[in-house]
VEXRO-675147 format. One record per residue: residue number from 1; x, y, z of N, C-alpha, C, O, CB in turn. Coordinates in steps of 0.001 Angstrom, whole numbers. Glycine has a CB too. Layout:
<sites>
(NUM,(X,Y,Z),(X,Y,Z),(X,Y,Z),(X,Y,Z),(X,Y,Z))
...
</sites>
This chain:
<sites>
(1,(824,-1181,0),(0,0,0),(876,1257,0),(550,2249,-650),(-942,-8,1207))
(2,(2008,1202,747),(2908,2346,791),(3449,2664,-599),(3637,3828,-950),(4061,2081,1762))
(3,(3695,1627,-1379),(4234,1829,-2721),(3244,2573,-3605),(3634,3426,-4403),(4596,490,-3356))
(4,(1960,2248,-3459),(943,2930,-4249),(836,4395,-3859),(691,5268,-4715),(-408,2244,-4083))
(5,(910,4658,-2554),(857,6056,-2092),(2054,6837,-2628),(1923,7972,-3088),(828,6122,-539))
(6,(3225,6202,-2557),(4425,6852,-3068),(4292,7120,-4567),(4641,8198,-5047),(5666,5988,-2785))
(7,(3787,6131,-5296),(3611,6280,-6735),(2620,7403,-7036),(2865,8233,-7912),(3130,4958,-7360))
(8,(1514,7430,-6317),(526,8499,-6510),(1118,9864,-6178),(889,10831,-6905),(-714,8245,-5644))
(9,(1870,9950,-5097),(2513,11200,-4727),(3508,11631,-5792),(3533,12796,-6190),(3210,11063,-3379))
(10,(4335,10683,-6258),(5322,10981,-7300),(4633,11466,-8577),(5057,12458,-9169),(6182,9735,-7600))
(11,(3576,10774,-9003),(2853,11174,-10214),(2219,12550,-10052),(2241,13370,-10970),(1777,10142,-10557))
(12,(1659,12789,-8882),(1036,14091,-8625),(2058,15217,-8694),(1803,16252,-9311),(352,14094,-7257))
(13,(3203,15024,-8071),(4263,16036,-8095),(4773,16226,-9523),(5000,17354,-9960),(5429,15633,-7153))
(14,(4950,15134,-10240),(5448,15217,-11613),(4472,15955,-12520),(4874,16796,-13325),(5711,13820,-12164))
(15,(3202,15638,-12387),(2187,16307,-13215),(2121,17783,-12872),(2045,18618,-13773),(801,15653,-13025))
(16,(2146,18125,-11593),(2117,19535,-11191),(3349,20276,-11696),(3239,21416,-12147),(2025,19654,-9664))
(17,(4498,19658,-11630),(5722,20294,-12121),(5649,20506,-13623),(6048,21555,-14128),(6952,19449,-11765))
(18,(5142,19511,-14334),(5010,19639,-15780),(4026,20752,-16129),(4287,21557,-17023),(4557,18308,-16400))
(19,(2914,20798,-15437),(1924,21850,-15689),(2518,23228,-15419),(2269,24176,-16164),(674,21633,-14819))
(20,(3308,23334,-14342),(3936,24608,-14021),(4926,25013,-15108),(4971,26178,-15504),(4639,24530,-12664))
(21,(5726,24051,-15594),(6676,24340,-16662),(5957,24808,-17913),(6405,25749,-18568),(7524,23113,-16972))
(22,(4839,24160,-18259),(4098,24551,-19453),(3561,25958,-19318),(3664,26749,-20256),(2957,23581,-19718))
(23,(2986,26292,-18163),(2436,27630,-17999),(3562,28662,-17925),(3402,29786,-18401),(1556,27701,-16736))
(24,(4702,28291,-17331),(5812,29222,-17257),(6396,29512,-18635),(6868,30622,-18881),(6887,28677,-16340))
(25,(6372,28538,-19533),(6928,28761,-20866),(6140,29815,-21633),(6693,30463,-22522),(6951,27457,-21653))
(26,(4874,30001,-21316),(4073,30999,-22028),(4498,32425,-21683),(4185,33353,-22429),(2596,30809,-21707))
(27,(5192,32617,-20587),(5572,33978,-20193),(7002,34338,-20588),(7486,35417,-20246),(5411,34142,-18699))
(28,(7674,33450,-21299),(9056,33734,-21698),(9150,34450,-23039),(10243,34819,-23469),(9846,32450,-21759))
(29,(8012,34649,-23705),(8001,35422,-24952),(6791,36344,-24951),(5799,36092,-24268),(7979,34482,-26200))
(30,(6893,37406,-25721),(5782,38356,-25820),(4573,37664,-26438),(3466,37769,-25911),(6187,39601,-26659))
(31,(4771,36959,-27549),(3662,36237,-28172),(3047,35242,-27197),(1825,35113,-27121),(4136,35510,-29437))
(32,(3899,34538,-26452),(3410,33533,-25517),(2510,34102,-24450),(1448,33544,-24178),(4555,32841,-24874))
(33,(2912,35211,-23831),(2117,35766,-22740),(811,36379,-23248),(-225,36268,-22592),(2926,36817,-21986))
(34,(860,37023,-24415),(-357,37609,-24987),(-1326,36500,-25395),(-2523,36587,-25117),(-16,38508,-26210))
(35,(-812,35460,-26052),(-1668,34337,-26460),(-2262,33621,-25253),(-3418,33197,-25286),(-873,33342,-27314))
(36,(-1477,33485,-24191),(-1962,32838,-22974),(-3103,33642,-22356),(-4083,33067,-21883),(-818,32670,-21960))
(37,(-2980,34961,-22359),(-4056,35789,-21811),(-5345,35573,-22601),(-6405,35372,-22010),(-3657,37284,-21831))
(38,(-5263,35612,-23922),(-6464,35403,-24742),(-7063,34027,-24492),(-8284,33876,-24434),(-6134,35567,-26231))
(39,(-6204,33026,-24346),(-6689,31676,-24071),(-7405,31608,-22723),(-8443,30958,-22598),(-5528,30680,-24101))
(40,(-6855,32270,-21729),(-7438,32227,-20386),(-8774,32968,-20300),(-9674,32527,-19585),(-6464,32817,-19384))
(41,(-8915,34088,-21017),(-10161,34862,-20889),(-11248,34400,-21855),(-12399,34819,-21730),(-9880,36335,-21120))
(42,(-10904,33548,-22809),(-11900,32974,-23718),(-12405,31673,-23105),(-11653,30709,-22955),(-11298,32727,-25151))
(43,(-13692,31658,-22753),(-14237,30471,-22091),(-15571,30078,-22712),(-16297,30905,-23264),(-14406,30721,-20582))
(44,(-15862,28808,-22604),(-17137,28263,-23068),(-18209,28488,-22002),(-17900,28668,-20824),(-17003,26750,-23401))
(45,(-19455,28475,-22426),(-20573,28629,-21497),(-20467,27596,-20376),(-20233,26414,-20623),(-21926,28488,-22239))
(46,(-20643,28062,-19146),(-20604,27189,-17984),(-19229,26999,-17370),(-19123,26514,-16244),(-21140,25878,-18352))
(47,(-18175,27369,-18080),(-16827,27260,-17527),(-16575,28387,-16534),(-17196,29447,-16608),(-15771,27287,-18650))
(48,(-15674,28147,-15626),(-15217,29172,-14696),(-13855,29656,-15165),(-13003,28856,-15550),(-15151,28630,-13230))
(49,(-13655,30942,-15132),(-12373,31485,-15536),(-11337,31203,-14446),(-11625,31340,-13258),(-12484,33004,-15816))
(50,(-10148,30815,-14853),(-9058,30538,-13931),(-8340,31864,-13638),(-7345,32196,-14283),(-8066,29463,-14524))
(51,(-8850,32606,-12671),(-8287,33926,-12383),(-6879,33837,-11803),(-6113,34795,-11914),(-9189,34678,-11421))
(52,(-6521,32714,-11188),(-5139,32548,-10700),(-4176,32499,-11889),(-3086,33069,-11832),(-5003,31249,-9833))
(53,(-4574,31825,-12953),(-3731,31754,-14156),(-3641,33129,-14817),(-2583,33517,-15311),(-4291,30708,-15162))
(54,(-4750,33858,-14823),(-4738,35223,-15385),(-3812,36103,-14543),(-2994,36842,-15090),(-6189,35831,-15429))
(55,(-3938,36026,-13224),(-3100,36836,-12320),(-1616,36603,-12596),(-831,37551,-12549),(-3420,36506,-10844))
(56,(-1216,35371,-12879),(181,35018,-13114),(781,35751,-14314),(2004,35839,-14425),(303,33527,-13320))
(57,(-37,36269,-15197),(449,36952,-16391),(772,38418,-16140),(1474,39045,-16934),(-569,36843,-17492))
(58,(266,38964,-15046),(358,40397,-14787),(1282,40732,-13624),(1386,39986,-12650),(-1011,40953,-14516))
(59,(1937,41854,-13749),(2691,42428,-12635),(1671,42741,-11531),(558,43164,-11841),(3503,43732,-13078))
(60,(2016,42547,-10264),(1050,42781,-9185),(447,44195,-9164),(-668,44376,-8677),(1713,42517,-7870))
(61,(1163,45186,-9680),(645,46561,-9682),(15,46937,-11030),(-161,48121,-11314),(1772,47544,-9346))
(62,(-325,45950,-11857),(-870,46211,-13191),(-2141,47063,-13129),(-2926,46984,-12183),(-1165,44891,-13905))
(63,(-2309,47872,-14165),(-3487,48718,-14314),(-4231,48326,-15584),(-3626,47909,-16571),(-3095,50218,-14347))
(64,(-5552,48468,-15542),(-6425,48125,-16652),(-7322,49322,-16936),(-7982,49845,-16038),(-7268,46848,-16340))
(65,(-7336,49747,-18191),(-8118,50928,-18555),(-8863,50674,-19848),(-8281,50220,-20833),(-7215,52168,-18692))
(66,(-10151,50967,-19841),(-10946,50971,-21063),(-11228,52440,-21375),(-11626,53204,-20497),(-12290,50124,-20908))
(67,(-11019,52822,-22621),(-11119,54240,-22969),(-11731,54411,-24352),(-11700,53509,-25188),(-9737,54909,-22916))
(68,(-12280,55584,-24561),(-12696,56044,-25881),(-12512,57559,-25891),(-11889,58102,-24979),(-14195,55630,-26209))
(69,(-13026,58236,-26876),(-12795,59683,-26974),(-13613,60481,-25961),(-13465,61700,-25868),(-13122,60164,-28376))
(70,(-14471,59807,-25204),(-15316,60500,-24227),(-14834,60307,-22794),(-14876,61243,-21996),(-16746,60019,-24347))
(71,(-14376,59095,-22457),(-13973,58825,-21073),(-12984,57674,-20998),(-12757,56957,-21971),(-15195,58513,-20213))
(72,(-12404,57519,-19815),(-11498,56405,-19530),(-11794,55928,-18113),(-11954,56734,-17195),(-9982,56827,-19692))
(73,(-11864,54610,-17946),(-12096,54022,-16632),(-10995,53018,-16343),(-10714,52147,-17166),(-13494,53349,-16555))
(74,(-10366,53136,-15171),(-9259,52262,-14796),(-9593,51467,-13549),(-10335,51921,-12677),(-7987,53074,-14574))
(75,(-9023,50255,-13483),(-9155,49412,-12299),(-7817,48739,-12021),(-6943,48671,-12886),(-10282,48352,-12486))
(76,(-7679,48248,-10806),(-6481,47508,-10394),(-6583,46060,-10864),(-7611,45638,-11394),(-6296,47567,-8849))
(77,(-5516,45315,-10665),(-5510,43891,-11002),(-6585,43141,-10218),(-7322,42342,-10796),(-4126,43278,-10723))
(78,(-6685,43384,-8924),(-7697,42700,-8119),(-9108,43012,-8604),(-9951,42118,-8684),(-7557,43090,-6654))
(79,(-9365,44273,-8926),(-10691,44646,-9426),(-10967,44012,-10787),(-12090,43587,-11058),(-10814,46170,-9524))
(80,(-9949,43947,-11640),(-10102,43324,-12952),(-10453,41844,-12795),(-11336,41339,-13488),(-8810,43489,-13788))
(81,(-9772,41155,-11897),(-10044,39738,-11683),(-11446,39516,-11113),(-12097,38521,-11429),(-8998,39138,-10747))
(82,(-11904,40437,-10279),(-13279,40364,-9769),(-14268,40503,-10920),(-15262,39779,-10973),(-13533,41463,-8703))
(83,(-14004,41421,-11837),(-14883,41595,-13001),(-14934,40329,-13852),(-15984,40000,-14404),(-14411,42778,-13854))
(84,(-13818,39620,-13966),(-13783,38395,-14765),(-14590,37258,-14144),(-14905,36278,-14820),(-12355,37950,-14956))
(85,(-14924,37385,-12862),(-15750,36373,-12193),(-17238,36658,-12359),(-18071,35895,-11872),(-15401,36304,-10708))
(86,(-17579,37741,-13037),(-18972,38115,-13258),(-19695,37017,-14043),(-19109,36430,-14953),(-19059,39466,-14008))
(87,(-20948,36732,-13711),(-21703,35712,-14459),(-21767,35980,-15966),(-21974,35049,-16745),(-23109,35624,-13912))
(88,(-21597,37212,-16379),(-21571,37563,-17802),(-20560,36691,-18544),(-20850,36206,-19638),(-21227,39060,-17989))
(89,(-19388,36490,-17965),(-18351,35691,-18610),(-18650,34196,-18540),(-18230,33442,-19417),(-17007,35976,-17972))
(90,(-19366,33760,-17513),(-19705,32344,-17392),(-20658,31891,-18489),(-20817,30692,-18721),(-20320,32068,-16032))
(91,(-21285,32833,-19157),(-22165,32509,-20281),(-21368,32320,-21564),(-21931,31985,-22606),(-23214,33606,-20473))
(92,(-20070,32533,-21490),(-19180,32337,-22628),(-18643,33642,-23167),(-19363,34637,-23255),(-19891,31597,-23720))
(93,(-17384,33631,-23525),(-16740,34809,-24096),(-15572,34332,-24954),(-14856,33396,-24597),(-16259,35803,-22976))
(94,(-15399,34996,-26091),(-14318,34647,-27004),(-13586,35917,-27404),(-14208,36923,-27748),(-14857,33900,-28256))
(95,(-12270,35863,-27355),(-11451,36958,-27860),(-10297,36360,-28652),(-9560,35506,-28159),(-10930,37864,-26696))
(96,(-10152,36833,-29907),(-9101,36328,-30794),(-8307,37487,-31378),(-8843,38562,-31649),(-9705,35466,-31925))
(97,(-7033,37241,-31562),(-6158,38229,-32182),(-6381,38278,-33691),(-6485,37244,-34352),(-4689,37913,-31871))
(98,(-6453,39501,-34222),(-6534,39710,-35666),(-5182,40146,-36201),(-4749,39706,-37266),(-7614,40757,-36011))
(99,(-4523,41015,-35451),(-3267,41611,-35916),(-2497,42099,-34691),(-3087,42410,-33656),(-3528,42790,-36934))
(100,(-1164,42164,-34823),(-358,42623,-33685),(858,43388,-34194),(1491,42990,-35171),(86,41425,-32798))
(101,(1178,44496,-33517),(2383,45275,-33777),(3155,45337,-32463),(2630,45786,-31444),(2044,46724,-34329))
(102,(4411,44881,-32496),(5232,44817,-31285),(6445,45722,-31434),(7161,45652,-32432),(5676,43366,-30995))
(103,(6671,46566,-30446),(7891,47362,-30338),(8551,46986,-29023),(7915,47007,-27969),(7592,48911,-30414))
(104,(9838,46640,-29093),(10545,46145,-27914),(11937,46751,-27848),(12608,46915,-28867),(10629,44607,-27931))
(105,(12363,47082,-26628),(13717,47572,-26412),(14099,47386,-24954),(13355,47792,-24061),(13841,49053,-26822))
(106,(15245,46781,-24705),(15892,46742,-23391),(14958,46326,-22250),(14945,46953,-21191),(16471,48089,-23083))
(107,(14187,45279,-22472),(13348,44746,-21399),(11985,45378,-21259),(11265,45079,-20307),(14047,44886,-20132))
(108,(11607,46252,-22189),(10244,46784,-22184),(9649,46570,-23575),(10364,46498,-24575),(10223,48308,-21784))
(109,(8326,46471,-23606),(7653,46278,-24887),(6304,46962,-24872),(5646,47073,-23838),(7491,44786,-25204))
(110,(5915,47413,-26041),(4597,47989,-26288),(3967,47127,-27382),(4573,46923,-28434),(4679,49532,-26710))
(111,(2766,46625,-27143),(2083,45791,-28127),(721,46407,-28426),(-74,46650,-27518),(1932,44323,-27618))
(112,(461,46656,-29705),(-866,47032,-30161),(-1457,45795,-30814),(-904,45268,-31779),(-828,48263,-31153))
(113,(-2572,45337,-30289),(-3197,44112,-30775),(-4642,44407,-31162),(-5440,44845,-30333),(-3130,42987,-29702))
(114,(-4966,44166,-32417),(-6353,44264,-32842),(-7003,42917,-32555),(-6435,41864,-32845),(-6473,44655,-34365))
(115,(-8210,42969,-31977),(-8876,41739,-31580),(-10327,41714,-32038),(-10952,42743,-32296),(-8805,41567,-30076))
(116,(-10825,40498,-32125),(-12234,40232,-32369),(-12774,39609,-31096),(-12163,38696,-30540),(-12456,39296,-33625))
(117,(-13917,40097,-30632),(-14527,39531,-29446),(-15986,39209,-29687),(-16664,39889,-30457),(-14386,40477,-28276))
(118,(-16469,38162,-29019),(-17869,37775,-29117),(-18346,37329,-27748),(-17715,36493,-27100),(-18072,36651,-30170))
(119,(-19468,37895,-27311),(-19975,37518,-25994),(-21098,36493,-26119),(-21465,36081,-27219),(-20469,38756,-25234))
(120,(-21632,36092,-24972),(-22641,35034,-24925),(-23961,35443,-25565),(-24774,34586,-25909),(-22884,34624,-23496))
(121,(-24180,36742,-25727),(-25415,37219,-26346),(-25274,37324,-27858),(-26185,37785,-28545),(-25809,38573,-25765))
(122,(-24121,36890,-28372),(-23897,36922,-29814),(-23402,38254,-30336),(-23261,38439,-31544),(-25147,36567,-30517))
(123,(-23139,39178,-29436),(-22625,40478,-29841),(-21141,40325,-30158),(-20358,39876,-29321),(-22859,41554,-28730))
(124,(-20770,40702,-31368),(-19361,40638,-31714),(-18882,42023,-32112),(-19648,42847,-32613),(-19113,39623,-32850))
(125,(-17615,42258,-31881),(-17041,43572,-32075),(-15544,43437,-32266),(-14965,42374,-32042),(-17363,44497,-30890))
(126,(-14933,44522,-32681),(-13479,44570,-32791),(-12972,45738,-31957),(-13695,46697,-31688),(-13025,44705,-34279))
(127,(-11721,45632,-31561),(-11104,46691,-30795),(-9599,46564,-30841),(-9045,45704,-31525),(-11596,46674,-29360))
(128,(-8949,47445,-30092),(-7493,47436,-30008),(-7091,47384,-28543),(-7553,48181,-27727),(-6879,48682,-30710))
(129,(-6207,46418,-28220),(-5575,46329,-26911),(-4197,46953,-27021),(-3489,46740,-28005),(-5492,44849,-26409))
(130,(-3819,47715,-26021),(-2472,48256,-25928),(-1854,47708,-24648),(-2257,48068,-23541),(-2475,49831,-25944))
(131,(-872,46835,-24820),(-188,46213,-23684),(1158,46891,-23472),(1852,47224,-24433),(-1,44689,-23911))
(132,(1520,47091,-22226),(2869,47488,-21868),(3422,46346,-21021),(2790,45894,-20066),(2902,48883,-21097))
(133,(4616,45892,-21393),(5217,44745,-20728),(6634,45065,-20278),(7285,45966,-20807),(5217,43528,-21654))
(134,(7096,44308,-19291),(8481,44396,-18854),(9031,42984,-18688),(8304,42050,-18350),(8601,45204,-17527))
(135,(10328,42853,-18935),(10978,41551,-18827),(11976,41592,-17677),(12922,42379,-17691),(11682,41162,-20159))
(136,(11760,40750,-16699),(12736,40559,-15627),(12438,39239,-14933),(11350,38681,-15079),(12704,41745,-14610))
(137,(13411,38745,-14177),(13319,37439,-13515),(13024,36335,-14521),(12313,35379,-14211),(12235,37461,-12429))
(138,(13576,36467,-15738),(13461,35419,-16734),(12115,35281,-17415),(11825,34249,-18020),(13789,34163,-16119))
(139,(11276,36332,-17319),(9953,36235,-17926),(9372,37614,-18218),(9852,38627,-17708),(9011,35455,-17016))
(140,(8336,37634,-19043),(7593,38861,-19331),(6444,39015,-18347),(5853,38031,-17904),(7063,38856,-20781))
(141,(6135,40266,-18011),(5010,40636,-17150),(4211,41712,-17872),(4795,42647,-18418),(5498,41139,-15739))
(142,(2910,41599,-17884),(2066,42669,-18413),(1879,43672,-17275),(1365,43318,-16214),(670,42118,-18951))
(143,(2292,44912,-17491),(2181,45919,-16437),(993,46855,-16661),(551,47542,-15739),(3465,46729,-16354))
(144,(483,46876,-17892),(-658,47735,-18184),(-1406,47192,-19393),(-804,46706,-20350),(-204,49192,-18431))
(145,(-2722,47285,-19330),(-3570,46914,-20460),(-4592,48028,-20652),(-5411,48299,-19774),(-4274,45522,-20227))
(146,(-4527,48661,-21807),(-5443,49745,-22186),(-6144,49283,-23450),(-5489,48813,-24380),(-4683,51131,-22407))
(147,(-7476,49409,-23501),(-8168,48980,-24707),(-9292,49926,-25076),(-9804,50682,-24251),(-8710,47584,-24531))
(148,(-9654,49855,-26346),(-10753,50650,-26886),(-11460,49818,-27941),(-10867,48928,-28550),(-10243,52004,-27483))
(149,(-12722,50115,-28149),(-13508,49390,-29142),(-13610,50225,-30420),(-13629,51455,-30377),(-14924,49054,-28589))
(150,(-13674,49537,-31543),(-13849,50217,-32824),(-15232,50874,-32841),(-16211,50300,-32363),(-13684,49218,-34023))
(151,(-15293,52071,-33392),(-16576,52761,-33510),(-16807,53144,-34967),(-15871,53161,-35766),(-16620,54020,-32596))
(152,(-18043,53447,-35307),(-18386,53758,-36697),(-17584,54929,-37236),(-17159,54911,-38391),(-19865,54058,-36817))
(153,(-17378,55922,-36432),(-16633,57096,-36878),(-15129,56943,-36811),(-14399,57774,-37351),(-17028,58265,-36073))
(154,(-14654,55900,-36159),(-13218,55680,-35963),(-12850,54237,-36279),(-12659,53439,-35360),(-12806,56030,-34520))
(155,(-12746,53880,-37568),(-12351,52503,-37890),(-10899,52243,-37487),(-10086,53165,-37418),(-12541,52226,-39396))
(156,(-10592,50987,-37227),(-9227,50600,-36881),(-8317,50861,-38084),(-8627,50415,-39189),(-9162,49100,-36447))
(157,(-7209,51568,-37895),(-6304,51885,-39009),(-5674,50638,-39626),(-5529,49605,-38971),(-5206,52824,-38534))
(158,(-5308,50758,-40884),(-4682,49642,-41616),(-3414,49160,-40930),(-3135,47961,-40942),(-4359,50060,-43052))
(159,(-2630,50064,-40328),(-1376,49624,-39691),(-1608,48709,-38497),(-684,48043,-38032),(-572,50826,-39247))
(160,(-2851,48678,-37998),(-3207,47769,-36903),(-4125,46659,-37391),(-4816,46025,-36594),(-3881,48539,-35761))
(161,(-4135,46420,-38708),(-4915,45321,-39269),(-6355,45653,-39559),(-7161,44761,-39823),(-4875,44179,-38357))
(162,(-6686,46928,-39514),(-8048,47354,-39820),(-8249,47533,-41312),(-7570,46908,-42126),(-8374,48647,-39094))
(163,(-9191,48396,-41659),(-9519,48601,-43070),(-8299,49048,-43842),(-7447,49774,-43330),(-10641,49626,-43224))
(164,(-8233,48609,-45061),(-7062,48925,-45890),(-7451,49790,-47040),(-6600,50161,-47849),(-6392,47666,-46400))
</sites>
């Protein structure tokens, strides 16, 4: 019986270590961390969002801002994670990258990402995410996420994958 317990313990530790390595590999590149975020926030109806996995992608002092030409609203990482637990997301949400422009220098990066999103009510839209990232301790951290939605009077520019 002791051998089975040891085997189960060994397998559990091995699987957890492997899972940790896989999730850690997503933060070693800009594409990896951005793709991981989209994967984590896109969920099927009835699923629960893994906010611990989302938290791992962000610097603890990260800021989140949604803005347009009329106003801007910002929240902290904790407030953002609380919003992701809203039942609205449990009904399903999808966000996919359309286009990305990356500028990087000396451990900092700015990413403009055009995205397509669709909610559980079938409403789909496009917008632009602006990520600011920093690289230290062997990985990338998202320190800020600013986004805006495309509007009729302001189409997404061609340089960000919009109309050409």
